[in-house]
C-alpha positions in Angstrom: -5.7 -25.9 31.9 -6.2 -23.0 29.5 -3.9 -20.2 29.9 -6.4 -16.8 29.8 -4.6 -13.7 27.9 -6.5 -10.8 26.2 -4.5 -10.4 23.3 -2.3 -13.3 21.6 0.2 -11.9 18.8 1.4 -14.4 16.6 4.9 -13.1 15.4 7.6 -11.9 17.3 9.0 -9.4 15.3 9.3 -5.8 14.7 5.6 -5.3 14.1 4.3 -7.8 16.6 6.7 -6.7 19.9 5.7 -3.1 19.5 1.9 -4.0 19.5 2.8 -6.6 22.4 4.9 -3.6 24.2 2.2 -1.0 23.7 -0.9 -3.2 24.9 1.5 -4.1 27.6 1.7 -0.6 28.9 -2.2 0.2 28.5 -2.2 -2.8 30.9 -3.3 -5.6 28.8 -2.0 -8.9 29.1 -0.5 -10.5 26.3 1.1 -13.7 24.8 3.8 -13.5 22.4 4.4 -16.3 20.0 7.8 -16.2 18.5 9.6 -19.4 16.4 13.2 -17.9 15.9 14.2 -15.0 18.0 17.1 -12.9 16.8 20.5 -14.1 17.8 22.6 -11.3 20.1 25.7 -10.2 18.4 28.8 -8.3 19.1 29.5 -4.6 18.2 32.3 -5.8 15.9 30.5 -8.1 14.4 29.3 -7.0 10.2 26.0 -5.2 9.5 23.4 -7.3 8.7 22.2 -7.2 5.5 18.3 -6.8 6.4 18.2 -3.1 7.5 15.0 -0.7 7.6 14.6 3.3 7.3 12.6 4.2 10.7 11.0 7.4 10.3 10.0 9.9 12.8 6.7 8.3 13.6 8.3 4.7 13.8 10.6 6.0 16.6 8.2 7.4 18.7 6.2 4.6 18.8 9.5 2.5 19.4 10.5 5.0 22.3 6.5 4.6 24.0 7.4 0.9 23.4 10.4 0.9 25.4 12.9 0.0 22.9 14.4 3.3 21.5 17.0 3.4 24.0 18.3 -0.6 23.6 18.3 0.3 19.7 20.7 3.6 20.3 22.9 1.3 22.8 23.6 -1.6 19.9 23.9 0.5 16.7 21.5 3.2 14.6 22.7 5.6 12.2 20.8 8.5 11.8 20.9 10.1 8.0 20.3 14.2 7.3 20.1 14.4 3.5 18.2 12.3 1.0 19.3 13.2 -2.4 16.9 11.6 -5.7 18.2 11.7 -9.1 17.0 10.3 -12.1 19.6 8.4 -14.4 18.2 9.1 -17.5 18.1 13.0 -17.2 19.0 16.0 -14.6 16.2 15.7 -12.3 17.3 15.6 -9.1 15.5 16.4 -5.5 17.2 16.8 -2.4 15.7 16.9 1.7 17.9 17.9 4.1 17.0 17.8 7.7 18.6 21.3 8.8 15.9 23.1 6.3 13.1 21.2 8.2 14.8 22.5 11.6 15.1 18.7 12.6 18.3 16.9 13.7 18.2 14.2 11.0 15.3 12.3 8.4 15.7 9.0 10.4 17.2 6.2 10.8 19.0 3.3 9.1 18.7 0.6 11.5 19.8 -3.2 11.3 16.3 -5.3 11.5 17.6 -7.6 14.2 18.5 -4.8 16.4 14.7 -3.3 16.4 14.1 -7.1 17.3 16.5 -7.5 20.0 15.5 -4.2 21.6 11.8 -4.8 21.5 12.9 -8.5 22.7 14.2 -6.7 26.1 11.1 -4.6 26.6 9.6 -7.6 26.4 11.1 -9.7 28.5 10.8 -7.1 31.0 7.6 -6.5 31.1 5.3 -8.2 33.9 2.4 -8.0 31.5 3.4 -9.8 29.0 4.6 -13.6 28.1 7.1 -14.8 25.3 6.5 -17.9 24.6 9.5 -18.9 22.3 10.2 -21.4 20.8 6.5 -21.8 19.6 3.9 -21.0 16.8 0.2 -21.5 16.1 -1.0 -24.5 14.7 -4.6 -24.0 14.9 -7.6 -22.2 16.5 -11.3 -21.8 17.1 -13.2 -18.6 17.7 -16.6 -18.3 19.8 -18.8 -15.3 21.1 -16.7 -14.3 23.7 -13.0 -15.7 23.0 -10.6 -17.6 20.2 -8.6 -20.6 21.9 -5.0 -21.1 20.1 -3.6 -24.4 19.9 0.4 -24.1 19.9 2.8 -26.5 17.7 4.0 -26.8 21.6 0.5 -28.7 22.2 -0.5 -26.2 24.7 -3.2 -24.4 24.2 -4.1 -20.2 25.2 -7.0 -18.2 25.0 -8.1 -14.4 24.4 -10.3 -12.1 23.2 -8.2 -11.3 20.3 -5.7 -13.4 18.0 -3.4 -10.8 16.0 -1.5 -12.2 12.8 1.9 -10.2 12.9 3.7 -13.5 11.6 5.0 -11.6 8.0 4.3 -12.5 4.3 3.7 -16.1 4.5 1.3 -15.5 7.7 -0.1 -18.4 9.3 -2.5 -16.6 10.8 -4.0 -15.7 7.8 -4.0 -18.8 6.0 -6.1 -20.4 8.7 -8.3 -17.8 8.8 -8.7 -18.3 5.2 -8.2 -14.6 4.4 -7.6 -14.0 0.3 -4.6 -12.2 -0.6 -4.2 -10.2 -3.8 -0.5 -10.3 -5.3 1.1 -8.7 -7.7 4.9 -10.2 -8.7 6.8 -7.4 -9.6 9.2 -9.3 -11.8 12.3 -7.8 -9.8 14.5 -8.7 -7.2 16.0 -6.4 -4.3 20.0 -7.3 -4.1 21.3 -6.2 -0.6 24.8 -5.9 0.7 26.7 -3.9 2.5 29.9 -1.8 1.1 32.3 0.6 1.4 33.0 4.0 -0.7 36.5 5.9 -1.5 34.1 9.0 -0.3 32.3 9.5 2.9 28.4 9.0 2.8 28.0 11.9 4.4 24.9 10.8 6.4 23.0 10.7 3.4 20.6 8.4 1.9 21.4 7.9 -2.1 18.4 6.7 -4.3 19.2 7.2 -8.5 16.0 6.0 -10.5 17.3 3.9 -13.5 14.7 2.1 -15.9 15.5 -1.2 -14.5 14.7 -0.2 -10.8 15.9 2.3 -7.8 19.3 1.9 -6.1 19.5 2.9 -2.5 22.6 3.5 -0.6 21.6 4.0 2.7 24.6 5.0 5.8 25.4 2.9 8.6 27.3 4.0 11.6 30.9 3.1 10.8 31.1 4.5 7.1 29.8 1.9 5.2 26.5 1.7 3.3 23.9 -0.8 3.1 22.6 -1.2 -0.6 19.3 -2.0 -1.8 19.5 -2.4 -5.4 15.9 -3.3 -7.6 16.3 -5.3 -10.7 15.1 -7.6 -13.2 15.2 -11.2 -11.2 18.1 -12.3 -13.8 19.6 -9.2 -14.0 19.8 -9.9 -9.9 20.7 -13.0 -10.5 23.4 -12.3 -13.2 25.3 -9.8 -10.5 25.1 -12.0 -7.3 27.5 -14.3 -9.6 30.2 -11.8 -10.5 33.6 -11.5 -8.6 33.6 -9.1 -5.9 35.7 -6.6 -7.8 33.3 -7.0 -10.8 30.7 -6.1 -8.7 31.9 -3.1 -7.0 32.5 -1.6 -10.5 29.2 -2.2 -11.8 27.4 -1.1 -8.3 29.6 2.4 -8.6 28.8 2.9 -11.9 25.3 2.3 -11.1 25.4 5.3 -8.4 27.0 7.6 -11.0 30.3 7.4 -8.8 28.7 9.6 -6.4 30.1 8.0 -3.5 33.8 7.4 -6.3 34.7 3.8 -6.0 33.4 1.0 -4.4 36.1 -0.2 -2.7 34.8 -3.1 -0.5 31.4 -5.6 -1.3 30.4 -7.9 2.1 27.8 -10.7 1.4 25.4 -10.8 -1.5 21.5 -11.7 -1.6 18.9 -11.1 -2.9 14.7 -11.5 -2.8 11.8 -11.5 -5.2 9.6 -8.4 -5.0 5.9 -8.6 -4.6 2.9 -6.6 -3.8 0.2 -8.0 -1.8 -2.9 -6.8 0.4 -5.1 -8.9 2.4 -8.8 -8.6 1.9 -10.1 -7.9 4.6 -7.8 -7.4 7.6 -10.4 -8.7 10.3 -12.4 -10.9 11.4 -14.3 -11.3 14.6 -11.6 -12.1 17.1 -8.8 -11.5 14.5 -6.8 -8.9 12.8 -3.7 -9.0 10.7 -0.6 -6.3 11.0 2.3 -5.5 8.7 3.2 -7.8 6.5 0.6 -10.6 7.2 -2.1 -7.4 5.9 0.0 -6.1 3.3 3.7 -5.7 1.3 4.5 -2.8 -0.9 7.4 -2.3 -3.3 10.8 -1.3 -1.3 11.3 1.8 -3.5 10.9 4.3 -0.4 11.8 1.6 2.4 8.1 2.6 3.8 7.2 -0.9 4.6 7.9 -1.7 8.3 7.4 1.9 8.9 3.4 1.0 7.6 3.5 -2.0 9.9 4.2 0.0 13.1 1.1 2.5 12.1 -0.9 -0.5 12.0 0.7 -1.4 15.6 0.0 2.1 16.7 -3.5 2.7 15.5 -4.8 -1.3 16.8 -3.2 -0.5 20.2 -5.3 2.4 20.1 -8.4 1.1 19.0 -7.8 -1.2 22.2 -7.0 1.4 24.4 -10.1 3.2 23.8 -12.6 0.2 24.1 -14.3 -0.4 27.7 -16.0 -3.6 26.2 -15.2 -6.6 23.7 -11.3 -5.7 22.5 -12.2 -8.7 19.9 -15.6 -7.3 18.8 -16.0 -7.0 15.1 -16.7 -3.1 15.7 -13.3 -2.6 17.5 -11.7 -4.2 14.5 -13.7 -2.7 11.5 -12.9 0.7 13.1 -9.1 0.1 13.0 -9.0 -1.7 9.6 -10.9 1.6 8.1 -7.9 3.7 9.4 -5.4 1.5 8.1 -6.8 0.5 5.1 -6.8 3.5 3.2 -3.1 4.7 3.9 -1.8 1.5 3.4 -3.7 1.1 -0.1 -2.6 4.8 -1.3 0.8 4.1 -0.4 1.2 0.8 -2.5 0.2 2.3 -5.5 2.0 5.2 -5.1 5.1 3.2 -4.8 3.7 1.1 -8.0 3.3 4.1 -9.7 6.6 5.7 -9.0 8.1 2.3 -10.4 6.0 2.4 -13.6 6.8 6.4 -13.8 10.6 6.0 -13.6 10.8 2.5 -15.6 9.3 4.0 -18.8 11.8 5.2 -20.9 9.7 7.4 -24.0 10.9 10.6 -24.1 7.7 12.8 -22.9 8.1 10.3 -19.7 11.5 10.9 -19.1 10.9 14.8 -19.6 8.0 15.2 -17.3 9.7 13.1 -14.3 12.9 15.0 -14.3 11.1 18.4 -14.8 8.5 17.3 -11.9 11.8 16.5 -10.2 13.8 19.9 -10.4 10.1 21.8 -10.3 9.5 20.3 -6.8 13.2 20.7 -5.6 13.0 24.5 -5.9 9.3 24.6 -4.2 10.4 24.4 -0.8 6.9 24.3 0.6 5.8 21.4 -1.2 9.0 19.1 -0.9 8.9 19.9 2.9 5.4 19.0 3.3 6.4 15.9 1.4 9.3 15.0 3.9 7.4 15.7 6.7 4.3 13.2 5.6 7.1 10.4 5.2 8.7 11.6 8.4 5.2 11.3 10.6 5.8 14.7 11.8 
């Protein structure tokens, strides 16, 4: 016998689980398929390598989803200042929450913390079934519903299937949706470090011709590093001794936090921009990394995905008829594609701008940073847009 739902979500990561909770709160019956749930941890365990900068808009969505309290109860670090500068000149810009009348600019949170808090909310919700460990194997859609066959052999049905299963989306592949891909030829090197000077609840970002380096503040005084580099340079840094790596890293940040005194595990992942065309088919929608991935230099990837979840949930809430119809799903795609494309292209533009070593471009970007830093209204309009307030 097949189990009937309103929505089936393939992928129980940050975006898929947020969507599930928002839909559950709207009275929809939801199934979440997840092959590998995150493993809980002790507060004394080291920080995980994968973190996200959670914007105020994403915080609101996670609060509505019933997960924010669980995130804060585990561990989350707010940051009050963002300091950005160009390594090739004296251009610099500083965003301060106090100037906005806000308590902070956002929070740095481990991805697993967000997932665990959302998982708690899912398990406590009477309208949501977590099918785990399980994943999608095939699906078939007709005029009334979509039937999903799971790897376990079970079948489930719904009006709508949502692919929230990441950059290597099985749902997208099964649907035959084309993917535009841009390989940046770069890797993101990540690790957690201790520094001689405190991070001052500040997100530090230095733009170098080889790529940006970000030091993101964590709750125990350490910093999470995201260093964008040419792929071969990232691999070389992974192979350095801890002491040599710490020296290279401190120099790359211009010693703003003094020496790097300790480093944990290091890893690097390839950076690619991706965009699905389209996001939707009849009875099927893509959200988050299944629909788009962007360059990480502004830390907006997960925030764009959560915006997708919020918009799709809003479209479904407003629909009194068939929530899997092309009409409903096109409204979602129209609302989100423009913002996602604009952000993706803006990040690629920043990457090219700051990677250009020709003198006119150096002068332009350093002057631009300094001018915007003096224009309070423009600077804080940029900050408010990034925060979603």
